[in-house]
C-alpha positions in Angstrom: 6.6 13.4 -151.5 5.2 15.2 -154.5 4.7 18.9 -154.9 0.9 18.5 -155.0 0.6 16.2 -151.9 -0.4 19.2 -149.7 -3.6 19.9 -151.7 -5.8 17.3 -149.9 -4.6 18.7 -146.5 -6.0 22.1 -147.6 -9.4 20.6 -147.8 -9.1 18.8 -144.5 -7.9 22.0 -142.8 -10.8 23.9 -144.4 -13.3 21.4 -143.1 -11.7 21.5 -139.6 -12.1 25.3 -139.6 -15.8 25.0 -140.6 -16.4 22.5 -137.8 -14.6 24.6 -135.3 -16.5 27.8 -136.2 -19.9 25.9 -136.2 -19.0 24.6 -132.7 -18.4 28.1 -131.4 -21.7 29.3 -132.9 -23.7 26.4 -131.6 -22.3 27.0 -128.1 -23.1 30.7 -128.3 -26.6 30.0 -129.4 -27.3 27.5 -126.6 -26.0 29.8 -123.9 -27.6 33.0 -125.2 -31.1 34.1 -125.7 -33.6 32.3 -123.5 -36.6 32.7 -125.8 -39.5 35.1 -126.0 -40.2 37.0 -122.8 -43.9 37.4 -123.4 -46.1 34.3 -122.9 -47.9 33.2 -126.1 -45.9 35.8 -128.1 -47.3 34.6 -131.5 -50.9 35.0 -130.4 -50.2 38.3 -128.8 -48.6 39.5 -132.1 -51.6 38.4 -134.1 -53.8 40.4 -131.8 -51.6 43.5 -131.7 -54.6 45.8 -132.2 -55.9 44.8 -128.7 -52.5 45.7 -127.4 -52.7 49.1 -129.0 -56.2 49.6 -127.7 -55.1 48.8 -124.2 -52.2 51.3 -124.5 -54.6 53.9 -125.7 -56.9 53.2 -122.7 -54.1 53.5 -120.3 -52.9 56.8 -121.9 -56.5 58.1 -121.6 -56.3 57.6 -117.8 -53.6 60.3 -117.7 -51.8 58.7 -114.9 -48.0 59.2 -114.6 -45.8 56.8 -112.7 -42.5 58.2 -111.4 -39.8 55.8 -110.1 -36.9 57.1 -108.1 -34.1 54.8 -107.0 -31.8 55.3 -104.0 -29.5 53.0 -102.0 -32.2 51.1 -100.2 -34.7 50.6 -103.0 -37.2 52.7 -105.0 -39.9 55.2 -104.4 -42.9 55.0 -106.6 -45.3 58.0 -107.1 -48.5 58.0 -109.2 -50.1 61.2 -110.3 -53.0 62.0 -112.5 -52.9 64.5 -115.4 -53.6 67.4 -113.0 -50.7 66.4 -110.8 -52.8 65.0 -107.9 -51.8 61.8 -106.2 -53.7 58.7 -107.5 -55.5 56.7 -104.8 -54.6 53.2 -106.0 -53.3 49.8 -104.9 -49.9 48.8 -106.2 -48.5 45.4 -107.1 -44.9 45.1 -108.1 -42.3 42.5 -109.2 -38.8 42.3 -110.5 -38.0 40.3 -113.6 -34.6 39.6 -115.3 -34.9 40.7 -119.0 -33.4 37.5 -120.4 -33.5 34.7 -117.9 -37.1 35.3 -116.9 -36.3 34.9 -113.2 -38.9 36.8 -111.3 -39.2 38.2 -107.7 -42.4 39.4 -106.1 -42.1 42.7 -104.2 -44.1 44.1 -101.3 -44.7 47.8 -101.8 -45.3 49.8 -98.6 -47.7 52.7 -98.9 -46.2 55.9 -97.6 -49.1 58.1 -98.5 -51.8 58.5 -101.2 -50.2 57.6 -104.5 -46.7 57.0 -102.9 -45.0 53.7 -102.2 -41.6 52.5 -100.9 -40.2 49.3 -102.3 -37.1 47.8 -100.6 -34.9 45.9 -103.1 -33.0 42.9 -102.1 -32.0 41.5 -105.5 -28.8 40.3 -107.1 -26.8 43.0 -109.0 -27.5 43.5 -112.6 -30.3 44.5 -114.9 -33.9 44.1 -113.9 -37.3 45.2 -115.1 -39.5 46.7 -112.4 -43.1 45.8 -113.4 -45.8 47.8 -111.7 -49.6 47.3 -111.7 -51.8 50.1 -110.3 -55.5 49.4 -109.6 -57.7 52.4 -108.9 -60.9 52.3 -106.9 -63.2 52.6 -109.9 -61.6 49.7 -111.7 -58.9 51.6 -113.6 -55.8 49.6 -114.3 -52.3 50.9 -115.3 -49.3 48.8 -116.1 -45.9 50.4 -116.1 -42.4 49.0 -116.5 -39.1 50.6 -115.6 -35.6 49.2 -116.3 -33.3 49.2 -113.2 -29.5 48.4 -113.0 -28.7 47.3 -109.5 -25.1 47.6 -108.2 
């Protein structure tokens, strides 16, 4: 065997390394990010001014949503800018940030502007999505990140 007979094997080894790295990257890409979490993300992005207007409208309401977590679930309190309880109806759901799996929740009113939500979800990271509807047609959307044990 000649001294230079190993040179073609360097090219073969280099190509094998490239194929192996690409295989790892393709596997990571297929098992990773599930895609956009917002339906019709492109259209929503093009109409971002409406998103900003909606955020300004919600800020003008002056409602503050406070979420407190304990061992059984969460307590939600809604107050106006003067600190008074907000008489509203609450709709809630849990959503996984990446897998989009969703779970509807049934908030139990414990007083004006106060609700109790029992959580029976798998451990891990969840987004608690809240929708408050006031008697005069006011709407407030709020989202809180939860990590369940």
